[in-house]
C-alpha positions as CSV (number, residue, x, y, z in Angstrom):
1,M,0.0,0.0,0.0
2,Y,1.4,3.4,-1.0
3,V,1.2,6.3,1.4
4,C,2.1,9.7,0.1
5,P,4.8,11.7,2.0
6,S,2.5,14.7,2.5
7,C,-0.1,12.4,4.2
8,I,2.6,11.1,6.6
9,Y,3.6,14.7,7.3
10,E,0.0,15.7,8.0
11,K,-0.4,12.8,10.4
12,K,2.8,13.7,12.2
13,F,1.6,17.4,12.3
14,R,-1.8,16.4,13.7
15,K,-0.1,14.2,16.3
16,M,2.1,17.1,17.3
17,M,-0.9,19.4,17.6
18,N,-2.7,16.9,19.9
19,T,0.3,16.7,22.3
20,P,0.6,19.3,25.0
21,E,2.9,22.2,24.5
22,E,5.5,21.0,27.0
23,Q,5.9,17.7,25.0
24,I,6.5,19.7,21.8
25,K,9.0,21.9,23.6
26,T,10.9,18.8,24.9
27,Q,10.9,17.2,21.4
28,L,12.3,20.4,19.9
29,E,14.9,20.5,22.6
30,R,15.9,16.9,22.0
31,Q,16.2,17.6,18.2
32,I,18.4,20.7,18.9
33,I,20.7,18.6,21.2
34,N,21.0,15.9,18.6
35,L,21.9,18.3,15.8
36,V,24.5,20.1,18.0
37,Q,26.0,16.7,18.8
38,I,26.0,15.7,15.1
39,G,27.6,19.1,14.2
40,W,30.3,18.6,16.8
41,R,31.1,15.1,15.7
42,G,31.2,16.1,12.0
43,R,33.4,19.2,12.8
44,I,30.7,21.5,11.3
45,I,30.3,23.7,14.3
46,K,33.0,25.7,16.2
47,I,33.1,25.6,20.0
48,G,34.4,28.4,22.2
49,Y,35.1,32.1,22.0
50,D,38.4,31.8,20.1
51,E,37.1,29.5,17.4
52,A,34.0,31.6,16.9
53,E,36.1,34.8,16.8
54,K,38.3,33.2,14.1
55,A,35.4,32.2,12.0
56,L,33.7,35.6,12.2
57,K,36.9,37.4,11.4
58,K,37.4,35.2,8.3
59,G,34.0,36.4,7.2
60,K,32.2,33.1,7.4
61,K,28.4,33.5,7.5
62,G,26.5,31.8,10.3
63,F,25.0,32.4,13.7
64,L,25.9,32.0,17.3
65,I,24.4,29.9,20.1
66,I,25.3,31.7,23.3
67,A,24.8,30.3,26.8
68,E,22.3,32.1,29.0
69,D,24.8,32.5,31.9
70,I,27.7,33.8,29.8
71,A,29.3,37.1,31.0
72,E,27.9,40.2,29.4
73,R,31.4,41.4,28.6
74,T,32.2,38.2,26.6
75,K,28.9,38.5,24.8
76,R,29.5,42.2,24.0
77,N,33.0,41.4,22.7
78,I,32.0,38.6,20.4
79,L,29.1,40.6,19.0
80,R,31.4,43.7,18.5
81,I,33.5,41.7,15.9
82,K,30.6,41.4,13.5
83,N,26.9,42.0,13.9
84,V,25.7,38.4,13.7
85,E,22.5,36.8,14.6
86,Y,22.6,34.9,17.9
87,F,20.3,32.8,20.1
88,Q,20.7,32.6,23.9
89,I,19.5,29.2,25.0
90,F,20.6,26.7,27.6
91,N,23.4,27.3,30.1
92,K,27.1,26.6,29.9
93,L,27.0,23.3,31.6
94,Q,24.1,22.1,29.4
95,L,25.9,23.1,26.2
96,G,29.1,21.5,27.4
97,S,27.4,18.2,28.3
98,F,25.8,18.0,24.9
99,I,29.2,17.7,23.2
100,G,31.1,16.0,26.0
101,K,32.9,19.0,27.4
102,R,32.7,20.6,30.8
103,E,31.4,24.1,29.9
104,V,30.8,25.8,26.6
105,G,29.7,29.4,26.4
106,I,29.7,30.0,22.6
107,I,29.0,27.8,19.6
108,F,29.4,29.1,16.0
109,V,27.2,27.4,13.4
110,P,28.0,28.1,9.7
111,E,25.1,28.9,7.4
112,T,24.8,25.6,5.5
113,K,21.8,23.3,5.1
114,F,22.7,21.9,8.5
115,G,22.9,25.3,10.0
116,L,19.6,26.5,8.6
117,K,17.9,23.4,9.9
118,L,19.3,24.0,13.4
119,K,18.4,27.7,13.2
120,S,14.8,26.9,12.4
121,L,14.5,24.5,15.3
122,I,16.0,27.0,17.7
123,A,13.7,29.7,16.4
124,Q,10.7,27.4,17.0
125,Y,12.0,26.5,20.5
126,T,12.6,30.1,21.6
127,E,9.1,31.0,20.3
128,L,7.5,28.3,22.4
129,K,9.7,29.3,25.4
130,R,8.5,32.9,25.2
131,R,4.8,31.9,25.5
């Protein structure tokens, strides 16, 4: 029996709409974590202030994931290099635990298909978090 891909998507969408908002938020969080882990293992993303600074100075396009508990001075310094889009989610310990490090304050994600997918998930997550 053939089932069209759009029908499967609609079923998944309806299933997501029937679940409570908290479950959707945790699913998005899990997807974000998985993509960050994949990006780290594939050496797609750059971790830390120095690596992000190098990438921005080289003129690479992308966005930053900044920990919520990062120092204001560090945040101001990295954003002064280049006016770049950023998302402030999770804390340093959480970001570090996703990739097997102790603490991570800044993650640079280049603007590739991978980066755009991660960006859309983070945007959805932050929108749900604001509500």
